[in-house]
C-alpha positions in Angstrom: 0.0 0.0 0.0 1.5 3.3 -1.0 2.2 5.9 1.5 0.3 9.1 0.9 1.1 12.6 2.1 -0.7 13.7 5.2 -3.5 15.9 4.2 -5.9 16.5 7.2 -5.1 19.2 9.8 -3.8 18.1 13.2 -7.0 19.0 15.0 -10.5 20.1 14.1 -13.9 20.6 15.6 -16.6 18.3 14.4 -20.4 18.8 14.9 -22.6 15.8 14.8 -26.3 15.3 15.3 -28.2 13.3 18.0 -27.4 9.7 18.7 -27.9 6.8 18.6 -30.9 7.4 16.2 -29.7 8.2 12.8 -26.1 7.7 13.7 -26.7 4.0 14.6 -24.9 1.7 12.0 -26.9 -1.4 11.1 -24.4 -4.2 11.5 -27.0 -6.6 9.9 -25.9 -5.3 6.5 -22.2 -6.0 7.3 -21.0 -9.0 5.2 -19.1 -10.5 8.2 -16.8 -12.8 6.3 -18.0 -12.4 2.8 -15.7 -9.5 2.0 -12.7 -10.1 -0.2 -9.9 -10.7 2.3 -7.1 -13.2 2.4 -7.5 -16.3 4.4 -5.0 -17.3 7.1 -3.5 -19.9 4.9 -2.8 -17.3 2.2 -1.7 -14.6 4.6 1.7 -13.0 4.2 3.7 -13.6 7.4 5.0 -10.5 9.0 8.4 -12.1 9.4 10.8 -10.7 6.8 9.3 -7.2 6.9 11.7 -4.6 8.3 9.1 -3.0 10.6 5.4 -3.5 11.2 3.3 -0.4 11.6 0.1 0.5 13.3 -2.4 3.3 13.8 -4.4 3.9 17.0 -7.8 5.3 17.9 -8.9 6.7 21.2 -12.3 8.1 22.3 -12.3 10.2 25.5 -15.2 11.7 27.5 -14.2 13.8 30.5 -10.9 12.0 31.0 -8.8 14.8 32.4 -7.7 12.7 35.3 -6.1 9.9 33.1 -5.7 11.0 29.5 -2.3 12.6 30.2 -0.9 9.4 31.6 -2.4 7.4 28.7 -0.7 9.7 26.2 2.6 9.5 28.0 2.3 5.7 28.0 2.0 5.7 24.2 4.8 8.2 23.7 7.1 5.9 25.7 6.4 2.9 23.3 9.5 1.4 21.6 7.5 1.4 18.4 5.3 4.5 18.0 2.0 4.5 16.0 2.2 6.0 12.5 -0.9 8.0 13.5 -2.9 8.3 16.7 -6.5 9.6 16.4 -7.8 11.0 19.7 -11.5 12.0 19.7 -12.9 14.1 22.6 -16.5 13.0 22.8 -18.3 16.1 24.1 -15.9 16.6 27.0 -16.7 19.4 29.4 -13.5 19.2 31.5 -9.9 19.8 30.6 -9.7 16.8 28.2 -9.6 19.0 25.1 -6.9 21.3 26.5 -4.6 18.4 27.5 -5.0 16.5 24.2 -4.5 19.6 22.1 -1.2 20.4 23.9 0.2 16.9 23.0 -1.2 17.2 19.4 0.7 20.5 19.0 3.9 18.8 20.1 3.7 15.5 18.2 3.0 15.3 14.4 1.5 11.7 14.5 -1.3 12.7 16.9 -4.5 13.9 15.3 -7.1 15.5 17.6 -10.8 15.9 17.0 -13.3 17.6 19.4 -16.8 16.2 18.8 -19.8 18.1 20.0 -23.2 16.4 20.5 -26.3 16.8 22.7 -25.6 15.7 26.3 -26.6 12.2 27.4 -25.1 8.8 27.7 -25.1 6.0 25.2 -23.2 2.7 25.0 -22.7 3.4 21.3 -21.2 6.9 21.9 -17.6 5.7 22.0 -17.7 4.0 18.6 -19.8 6.8 17.0 -17.0 9.2 18.1 -14.3 7.0 16.6 -16.2 6.7 13.3 -16.6 10.5 13.3 -12.8 10.8 13.0 -12.1 7.8 10.8 -11.3 10.0 7.8 -8.2 11.1 9.6 -6.8 7.6 9.3 -7.7 6.9 5.7 -4.4 8.2 4.2 -2.2 6.2 6.5 -0.5 3.1 5.3 -0.1 0.6 8.1 -0.3 -3.1 8.9 -2.6 -2.8 11.9 -5.5 -0.7 13.2 -6.0 -0.6 17.0 -7.8 0.9 19.9 -6.4 2.4 23.1 -8.9 3.5 25.8 -8.3 6.9 27.4 -7.9 5.6 31.0 -5.1 3.1 30.6 -1.3 2.7 30.8 0.8 0.0 29.3 4.5 -1.0 29.4 6.9 0.5 26.9 7.2 -2.6 24.8 3.5 -3.4 24.7 2.7 -2.7 21.1 6.1 -4.0 19.8 5.5 -7.2 21.7 1.9 -7.4 20.5 2.9 -7.1 16.9 5.5 -9.9 17.5 2.6 -12.2 18.4 1.3 -11.7 14.8 4.7 -12.4 13.5 4.9 -15.7 15.4 1.4 -16.7 14.4 0.4 -15.7 10.8 -3.1 -17.0 11.5 -3.6 -14.4 14.2 -6.1 -11.7 13.1 -6.8 -9.8 16.3 -5.0 -9.7 19.7 -4.6 -7.7 22.9 -3.4 -8.1 26.5 -4.9 -8.9 29.8 -6.6 -6.1 31.8 -5.3 -5.4 35.3 -7.3 -3.3 37.9 -6.6 -2.2 41.4 -7.8 -4.5 44.1 -6.9 -3.5 47.7 -4.5 -1.0 46.3 -2.6 -3.5 44.1 -3.0 -4.1 40.4 -4.3 -7.6 39.8 -5.7 -9.5 36.7 -9.3 -8.9 36.1 -11.6 -11.9 36.6 -13.1 -11.6 33.2 -9.8 -12.0 31.4 -9.7 -15.0 29.0 -7.3 -16.0 26.3 -10.2 -16.5 24.0 -11.7 -13.1 24.6 -9.9 -9.9 23.5 -10.7 -6.8 25.5 -11.2 -3.6 23.4 -9.0 -1.7 25.9 -5.7 -2.0 24.0 -5.9 -4.2 20.9 -4.6 -4.5 17.3 -6.3 -6.1 14.3 -4.9 -6.7 10.9 -5.9 -3.8 8.7 -7.3 -5.9 5.9 -9.6 -7.7 8.4 -10.7 -4.5 10.1 -11.8 -3.1 6.7 -13.4 -6.5 5.7 -15.7 -6.6 8.7 -16.5 -2.9 8.5 -14.6 -1.6 11.5 -15.7 -1.4 15.1 -19.5 -1.7 15.1 -21.9 0.8 16.6 -24.2 -1.4 18.8 -27.0 -0.3 21.1 -25.7 -2.1 24.2 -22.0 -2.1 23.4 -20.0 -5.2 22.6 -17.8 -3.8 19.7 -14.9 -6.0 20.9 -17.1 -9.1 20.9 -18.4 -8.2 17.4 -14.9 -7.7 16.1 -13.4 -10.9 17.4 -16.4 -13.0 16.3 -16.2 -11.5 12.9 -12.5 -12.3 12.7 -13.0 -15.9 13.7 -15.9 -16.3 11.3 -13.5 -15.4 8.5 -11.2 -18.2 9.6 -8.7 -16.2 11.6 -7.7 -16.4 15.3 -8.4 -13.9 18.0 -6.5 -14.2 21.3 -5.5 -12.3 24.4 -1.9 -12.6 25.6 -1.7 -13.0 29.4 1.9 -11.7 29.5 0.9 -8.3 28.1 -0.5 -6.2 30.8 -3.0 -3.3 30.4 -3.4 -1.2 33.5 -6.9 0.2 33.9 -7.0 3.3 36.2 -10.6 4.4 36.3 -12.7 2.8 39.1 -15.6 0.7 37.7 -18.0 2.1 40.3 -19.8 0.7 43.3 -22.5 -2.0 43.6 -25.2 0.0 41.9 -22.9 0.6 38.9 -22.0 -3.0 38.7 -25.7 -4.0 38.7 -26.4 -1.6 35.9 -23.4 -3.1 34.0 -24.7 -6.6 34.6 -28.1 -5.7 33.3 -26.6 -4.1 30.2 -24.5 -7.2 29.6 -27.6 -9.3 29.7 -29.2 -7.1 27.0 -26.0 -7.2 25.0 -25.8 -11.0 25.2 -29.4 -11.3 23.8 -28.7 -8.7 21.1 -25.9 -11.0 19.8 -28.3 -14.0 19.5 -26.8 -15.9 22.4 -28.3 -19.4 23.1 -30.6 -19.2 26.2 -29.0 -22.3 27.7 -25.5 -20.8 27.1 -26.6 -17.6 28.9 -28.0 -19.6 31.8 -24.7 -21.4 32.2 -22.8 -18.2 31.9 -24.8 -16.5 34.6 -24.6 -19.6 36.9 -20.8 -19.4 36.6 -20.9 -15.7 37.6 -22.9 -16.3 40.8 -19.8 -16.0 43.0 -18.6 -12.9 41.3 -19.3 -9.4 42.6 -21.9 -8.2 43.1 -22.5 -11.7 44.5 -25.6 -13.6 43.2 -27.6 -10.4 42.4 -25.3 -9.5 39.5 -25.9 -12.8 37.7 -29.7 -12.6 38.4 -29.8 -9.0 36.9 -27.9 -10.2 33.8 -30.2 -13.2 33.3 -33.3 -11.0 34.0 -32.3 -8.6 31.3 -31.7 -11.4 28.8 -35.0 -13.0 29.6 -36.9 -9.7 29.3 -35.4 -9.1 25.8 -36.2 -12.6 24.8 -39.9 -12.3 26.0 -40.3 -9.1 24.0 -38.6 -10.7 21.0 -36.3 -7.8 20.5 -34.4 -7.9 17.2 -30.8 -9.0 17.2 -28.2 -6.3 16.5 -25.9 -8.3 14.3 -26.3 -10.2 11.0 -28.0 -13.6 10.8 -24.8 -15.1 9.5 -22.8 -13.8 12.5 -25.5 -15.0 14.9 -25.4 -18.5 13.3 -21.6 -18.5 13.7 -21.7 -17.4 17.3 -24.3 -20.0 18.2 -22.1 -22.6 16.5 -19.2 -21.6 18.7 -21.4 -21.6 21.9 -22.8 -25.1 21.1 -19.2 -26.4 20.6 -18.2 -24.9 23.9 -21.2 -26.4 25.7 -20.5 -29.8 24.2 -16.8 -29.6 25.1 -17.7 -28.6 28.7 -20.1 -31.5 29.1 -17.4 -33.8 27.6 -14.7 -32.7 30.0 -17.1 -33.0 33.0 -18.1 -36.5 31.8 -14.5 -37.6 31.4 -13.6 -36.1 34.8 -16.6 -37.9 36.4 -15.6 -41.2 34.8 -12.0 -40.8 35.9 -13.0 -40.1 39.5 -15.4 -43.0 39.6 -12.6 -45.3 38.3 -10.2 -44.0 40.8 -12.7 -44.5 43.7 -13.5 -48.0 42.5 -9.8 -48.9 42.3 -9.2 -47.6 45.8 -12.1 -49.5 47.4 -11.5 -52.8 49.3 -13.9 -54.6 47.0 -12.0 -53.6 44.0 -8.8 -54.7 45.6 -10.3 -58.2 46.3 -11.6 -58.4 42.7 -8.2 -57.5 41.4 -6.5 -60.1 43.4 -9.0 -62.8 42.3 
């Protein structure tokens, strides 16, 4: 891909109308795997290239407490992004002032201040990023990625992350494990899974990002889930790397905030077409997680309410079918592991009993 001269200004103000409404992007029309993109088998390995390159996107809303440290964390990277788009989403604090100062000092940072009517929306973050997408179109790079505005990472984070793609040419999307403070000490978040890539600080191959249409604007959030499911549906892999640490600095809120989050996640799960049995198992597993019991109940209640009302799914039928196929395979694998474990335990108990000893001797 040829490198073009940088045309857009380093910062600009952008006015956009109400949301979600007309700004909501219908992911049902997204081809999700039908786009012309190379398969993993035909992918060109990164090995042999002199240097991989990436571009970052960040959406920030009233992040004056953390955005400065986030920017310093990226500036300290051993491999800097070719461009970093930072969108201030209707911030009313000093976020704009802080970001503008860094944009004036560093050519690769592009700043956009987006104004909209006040109000919260789970889709606001991605609508903000899409509002500034034109500032990345002229950049030639191997990867597109996201960096949340309240994080810090180690200096080799993105270099090490790109090395994962070099070592595994089938890898399409990857990120690290999120760490949050518990009793004053950073510890791995309970939701971390190798098979689930947090949106916090991730990279995706650019050709894949363009093939699935970029981060999706979804009513209840879940852009990271949509991205990794889309990548896997096209035959690629999506994984988190436990050794790569992402430090999340903003508190997640108290019990009431966690309950609202659990309720939203139930709505999100339904909007993706999750199997009801799979959701029930998921909620049962989360019973011992904070907020204990009530969080899992709130999540299941939200899911059940959407199902009773027969709310439409937010993603394409093809992607729903693929996701359900994955969930069915996971349930069967879980049952198989439990059955093997039960058989092994029974055999061990039988072998250890006096009757079994006598039978063996006979």
